[in-house]
BAKETOR-763442 format. One line per field, with one value per residue (C-alpha): residue number from 1; x negated, z, y negated. Coordinates in steps of 0.05 Angstrom, whole numbers. Layout:
BEGIN
resi = [NUM,...]
x = [X,...]
z = [Z,...]
y = [Y,...]
! end
This chain:
BEGIN
resi = [1,2,3,4,5,6,7,8,9,10,11,12,13,14,15,16,17,18,19,20,21,22,23,24,25,26,27,28,29,30,31,32,33,34,35,36,37,38,39,40,41,42,43,44,45,46,47,48,49,50,51,52,53,54,55,56,57,58,59,60,61,62,63,64,65,66,67,68,69,70,71,72,73,74,75,76,77,78,79,80,81,82,83,84,85,86,87,88,89,90,91,92,93,94,95,96,97,98,99,100,101,102,103,104,105,106,107,108,109,110,111,112,113,114,115,116,117,118,119,120,121,122,123,124,125,126,127,128,129,130,131,132,133,134,135,136,137,138,139,140,141,142,143,144,145,146,147,148,149,150,151,152,153,154,155,156,157,158,159,160,161,162,163,164,165,166,167,168,169,170,171,172,173,174,175,176,177,178,179,180,181,182,183,184,185,186,187,188,189,190,191,192,193,194,195,196,197,198,199,200,201,202,203,204,205,206,207,208,209,210,211,212,213,214,215,216,217,218,219,220,221,222,223,224,225,226,227,228,229,230,231,232,233,234,235,236,237,238,239,240,241,242,243,244,245,246,247,248,249,250,251,252,253,254,255,256,257,258,259,260,261,262,263,264,265,266,267,268,269,270,271,272,273,274,275,276,277,278,279,280,281,282,283,284,285,286,287,288,289,290,291,292,293,294,295,296,297,298,299,300,301,302,303,304,305,306,307,308,309,310,311,312,313,314,315,316,317,318,319,320,321,322,323,324,325,326,327,328,329,330,331,332,333,334,335,336,337,338,339,340,341,342,343,344,345,346,347,348,349,350,351,352,353,354,355,356,357,358,359,360,361,362,363,364,365,366,367,368,369,370,371,372,373,374,375,376,377,378,379,380,381,382,383,384,385,386,387,388,389,390,391,392,393,394,395,396,397,398,399,400,401,402,403,404,405,406,407,408,409,410,411,412,413,414,415,416,417,418,419,420,421,422,423,424,425,426,427,428,429,430,431,432,433,434,435,436,437,438,439,440,441,442,443,444,445,446,447,448,449,450,451,452,453,454,455,456,457,458,459,460,461,462,463,464,465,466,467,468,469,470,471,472,473,474,475,476,477,478,479,480,481,482,483,484,485,486,487,488,489,490,491,492,493,494,495,496,497,498,499,500,501,502,503,504,505,506,507,508,509,510,511,512,513,514,515,516,517,518,519,520,521,522,523,524,525,526,527,528,529,530,531,532,533,534,535,536,537,538,539,540,541,542,543,544,545,546,547,548,549,550,551,552]
x = [232,228,168,188,146,123,116,50,58,55,-9,-48,-101,-50,-19,-87,-100,-33,-40,-107,-80,-19,-60,-107,-47,-7,-57,-128,-153,-138,-180,-237,-238,-237,-291,-335,-332,-344,-403,-455,-414,-389,-326,-301,-228,-192,-117,-76,-42,-109,-123,-188,-212,-276,-273,-329,-336,-358,-368,-302,-263,-247,-255,-217,-241,-190,-243,-286,-347,-409,-451,-410,-437,-372,-323,-251,-199,-126,-68,5,3,-59,-25,33,-15,-54,2,2,-60,-24,-69,-143,-193,-195,-119,-119,-165,-115,-136,-141,-112,-163,-235,-287,-361,-414,-461,-434,-442,-413,-354,-337,-342,-293,-245,-247,-234,-174,-148,-149,-117,-62,-42,-47,-13,42,81,88,154,119,75,134,169,107,93,168,170,112,146,214,187,181,226,222,149,160,232,272,301,371,395,432,368,334,388,409,352,296,242,259,192,192,144,144,116,151,220,211,192,250,299,267,275,327,331,402,384,400,343,304,323,253,219,156,192,183,123,71,44,-4,-72,-95,-145,-206,-225,-280,-331,-374,-420,-382,-311,-271,-213,-145,-144,-208,-182,-153,-87,-94,-35,-27,25,51,18,54,123,105,79,142,186,146,141,216,234,186,214,284,259,226,293,326,272,277,327,390,392,366,318,325,296,235,219,256,267,193,174,205,160,95,127,173,112,104,34,12,43,-22,-14,58,41,-20,21,79,35,-9,53,77,8,13,82,120,184,166,224,191,134,175,182,107,93,138,102,35,61,84,15,-17,25,15,-60,-54,-18,-73,-129,-103,-105,-176,-200,-162,-133,-83,-49,-29,-2,9,48,28,5,52,12,6,81,107,50,0,45,101,51,13,79,105,40,46,119,103,51,101,153,102,89,163,172,119,153,221,196,208,280,261,189,186,137,73,74,95,37,-9,18,7,-64,-80,-49,-88,-153,-137,-124,-188,-229,-196,-207,-280,-291,-258,-303,-365,-346,-325,-390,-432,-395,-398,-472,-488,-518,-520,-535,-597,-571,-510,-502,-480,-425,-405,-396,-357,-313,-297,-277,-239,-200,-222,-187,-120,-120,-144,-166,-111,-52,-76,-86,-19,17,-15,8,79,75,54,-22,-55,-121,-176,-221,-168,-152,-225,-230,-201,-253,-314,-279,-233,-288,-327,-264,-243,-310,-308,-237,-257,-318,-274,-224,-282,-303,-232,-231,-288,-272,-200,-140,-104,-36,-55,-98,-48,-98,-133,-187,-257,-224,-277,-332,-294,-283,-356,-341,-402,-388,-436,-447,-466,-512,-545,-552,-589,-632,-654,-651,-717,-745,-732,-658,-641,-638,-586,-546,-546,-525,-464,-448,-449,-401,-332,-276,-241,-304,-318,-295,-283,-349,-385,-353,-371,-443,-447,-413,-463,-521,-490,-485,-558,-582,-537,-499,-432,-460,-497,-432,-394,-444,-446,-370,-370,-423,-388,-321,-353,-383,-316,-280,-332,-321,-245,-249,-298,-270,-196,-203,-167,-102,-64,-49,19,51,27,-45,-37,-16,-75,-122,-94,-105,-176,-188,-149,-209,-250,-198,-181,-202,-258]
z = [-630,-600,-556,-483,-448,-381,-322,-286,-216,-160,-130,-71,-119,-161,-97,-76,-145,-149,-78,-94,-160,-126,-69,-120,-144,-80,-22,-48,21,47,-8,4,78,64,10,60,105,47,17,-7,11,-41,-13,-40,-26,-34,-27,-12,-80,-115,-137,-123,-122,-112,-76,-81,-67,-123,-99,-64,-105,-91,-151,-154,-200,-202,-206,-159,-131,-144,-86,-37,25,62,42,68,56,72,80,84,159,151,94,141,192,138,124,193,231,297,333,353,309,355,351,275,267,271,270,198,175,165,148,148,131,131,176,239,216,147,174,223,166,124,183,192,117,118,180,144,81,117,175,139,76,112,127,53,23,-43,-5,32,-34,-65,-7,0,-73,-59,1,-32,-88,-35,24,54,71,104,126,101,126,113,138,73,34,81,79,136,127,123,176,216,203,209,174,233,206,139,168,223,172,127,185,205,137,97,22,25,78,60,31,84,87,71,5,14,43,100,70,125,169,226,216,262,316,311,384,374,319,350,385,419,441,446,489,458,482,444,376,328,297,221,175,103,51,-13,-62,-125,-92,-64,-131,-166,-116,-117,-193,-202,-152,-184,-254,-228,-203,-270,-305,-258,-272,-348,-375,-408,-464,-534,-567,-547,-607,-615,-542,-482,-511,-530,-459,-437,-483,-443,-373,-401,-422,-351,-324,-259,-214,-178,-169,-143,-95,-67,-58,-23,19,42,64,103,133,167,193,138,105,41,5,18,-28,-87,-123,-116,-143,-202,-214,-214,-265,-310,-305,-318,-380,-407,-400,-436,-495,-502,-489,-544,-592,-571,-575,-640,-607,-645,-588,-516,-473,-534,-575,-625,-593,-595,-647,-692,-690,-690,-713,-679,-671,-634,-591,-569,-551,-512,-471,-456,-436,-388,-353,-346,-317,-268,-240,-235,-198,-146,-136,-127,-61,-29,-13,23,47,61,41,75,48,-21,-24,-2,-59,-110,-85,-91,-160,-187,-159,-190,-259,-256,-240,-296,-348,-328,-333,-401,-425,-402,-441,-504,-500,-499,-560,-598,-586,-598,-528,-487,-413,-386,-317,-285,-240,-299,-314,-240,-241,-306,-286,-217,-248,-308,-276,-204,-176,-209,-205,-134,-92,-106,-99,-29,-9,-40,-3,62,48,38,109,135,135,110,149,96,143,149,74,57,94,31,-16,-11,-3,-62,-104,-101,-111,-169,-205,-195,-222,-284,-298,-294,-342,-390,-385,-397,-461,-486,-460,-435,-470,-512,-489,-416,-425,-471,-510,-577,-574,-571,-574,-528,-577,-636,-600,-577,-503,-459,-412,-362,-412,-468,-422,-399,-471,-493,-431,-444,-521,-557,-595,-663,-645,-624,-693,-717,-653,-658,-731,-712,-651,-686,-741,-738,-709,-777,-809,-758,-771,-726,-751,-723,-655,-657,-672,-610,-568,-591,-572,-503,-494,-514,-464,-406,-404,-388,-331,-305,-305,-270,-214,-208,-202,-148,-108,-113,-94,-33,-12,-22,21,77,74,75,140,171,148,157,223,257,220,262,231,197,132,93,113,97,25,19,42,-10,-65,-41,-48,-114,-156,-128,-147,-219,-267,-314]
y = [896,826,813,803,752,778,731,743,771,719,747,721,695,658,629,602,574,538,512,479,452,422,391,358,318,311,307,302,279,349,381,333,349,424,417,381,443,492,454,503,566,615,647,713,729,796,805,867,863,877,805,769,697,657,591,539,465,418,347,332,382,455,502,568,623,680,733,774,739,782,757,715,681,697,751,755,809,795,842,818,805,762,723,709,677,640,590,559,586,576,626,617,655,716,722,720,780,837,911,935,868,814,832,776,785,731,692,661,589,601,640,584,534,576,580,505,495,541,508,441,470,507,464,397,422,460,396,378,402,420,468,497,510,541,588,602,625,671,701,709,753,808,788,857,842,775,770,711,646,676,744,756,752,801,854,899,949,898,893,829,796,721,673,627,562,564,578,526,472,492,484,418,386,426,415,387,336,263,222,183,110,86,73,112,172,222,257,254,309,304,337,393,380,425,432,484,491,545,496,441,428,363,341,331,259,243,264,211,231,233,235,260,242,273,226,251,244,176,150,174,137,73,73,85,30,-19,-3,-18,-85,-101,-88,-138,-189,-185,-236,-210,-261,-275,-266,-193,-156,-201,-213,-183,-114,-111,-129,-63,-23,-16,-9,45,86,109,100,132,79,66,-9,-7,49,12,-52,-18,27,-31,-69,-8,3,-66,-53,-89,-66,-29,-63,-130,-110,-85,-152,-166,-96,-111,-176,-140,-90,-147,-178,-110,-95,-165,-155,-88,-119,-172,-121,-76,-135,-154,-82,-68,-6,36,75,63,120,164,113,59,-6,-65,-104,-42,-31,-103,-147,-193,-253,-218,-179,-241,-275,-215,-213,-287,-278,-221,-263,-320,-273,-246,-316,-328,-261,-281,-348,-316,-286,-354,-333,-268,-275,-350,-404,-381,-310,-334,-383,-327,-283,-339,-349,-275,-270,-330,-301,-233,-264,-305,-244,-204,-258,-266,-191,-188,-245,-208,-145,-182,-223,-160,-134,-200,-209,-135,-128,-64,-80,-47,-31,1,-60,-103,-52,-51,-126,-126,-67,-96,-162,-135,-78,-68,-129,-119,-43,-31,-91,-142,-94,-77,-149,-170,-114,-137,-209,-182,-155,-224,-217,-281,-282,-279,-239,-184,-183,-177,-111,-79,-108,-64,3,-9,-42,24,66,21,29,104,106,66,109,170,137,124,197,221,179,222,291,289,319,267,292,281,218,184,141,145,200,170,101,70,91,65,-1,-5,-10,-15,44,75,132,83,44,109,132,69,72,144,150,160,101,132,143,73,38,87,83,7,10,53,11,-57,-38,-70,-29,-24,3,57,128,187,215,153,164,238,219,175,228,281,235,225,300,310,259,281,215,246,288,226,186,242,247,171,167,220,184,117,148,181,114,81,133,124,48,59,98,48,-18,0,35,-22,-3,48,116,111,132,72,83,157,139,91,146,195,145,133,207,213,193,250,303,284,340,318]
! end
């Protein structure tokens, strides 16, 4: 008989797990805020369907283990009525504890911390359509327990129970509603105001309004709009096969869309029209992909985003020329803003682009010099400088500054408010990228496994390894490292990776990235406080938190 695949029941534990996983992609700032409340607390959860889960905070992430916690600090048991209230938490804590419905055990301080964490998770996430759909799917598997948004789904004999927040939000933004006439999209929701934490209370008027945004949805929109603009910028003429068609190769491989989103969001944060930043975002992507073509040649890389690199597939000559052509088109794209943004803003864009390119070239020179001279820096600071120059400026700092210029901001003092926050965030992001090259899944990471070790890149892990390796290990490690890329084998890379694991280099880099990201987020809130809360700033905040939520 054929085997019938069974779909696992949509239990309360599964709902919690999928909610946290979705928020890590879509609204990591919400998870970071909740994790800050849960820090050091082991939370055991029990649901009326018999499922269990353990919730803990790790750095700025929330970890869900769908199993019973043997010795929790706080223990919570939900029945169906309590799950109804959990989505929106519209009542004060005393009103949520129903007779025989919600059982909470734990110390006073820990219980209050758990309540604050769940308030942040539920109220701030409830405005995101993806969360509405997820919780709606959970409800609709048993509509007789919850009621339904439509009487037909409930049936005449069903108990007329209403899931207040979910149905209200569905009516407010129905699925068949026309798309909003803005580029970033209507994805923000105002955060709740926690007026009482068990010790002190605050007045409504003293609370700042914080907004969240659906980062995944926003990045998809910004990336798609930028790709459309790149298509318009690419000439429709010969030589197609040897030049212009090849220019489409790397942009079509669909990166995360980080730079376009930062550019467009920064423009919106300063009150600019998001559409005004699209051409600049496209120019940045052309620069970026031109750099990638040349980087892959310099690093002798074989794969980029899961496919052969341009020089591997089409030869060095064509690849070098395609990279040059993309850089030329990027300059032309910035200049073409004269018609729409005017002279002052266009000059500002050119100034920012030239500075970005200079920083990137200097950083590349530093890294290639270390490799050529067989040098491993002795301190992390050297890596920080190289990483900021090579990738930090064109990945994080310059997109923000360029987006602000698109909105009409040309004051250097204002533009520099992005620098330190996104310098720290950019370094953390690059360290995490380096870690993913070692331990990430190739299908998700999209690059050659252990490619950084084969190329001899001076990552934080390698610097830490040479700082901590025993004297008798170093000659062999240097012998492996100094070999040419073409002479290295996967076994050589595995040997270096094993040494890093022995000396705790990967754990060291993970902790360092988390610390730098936390410092960057703190600087973001401090240095950019002058920007009013709006959707553009909400997207920037989610990206600032994104590096803390990526799975490693």
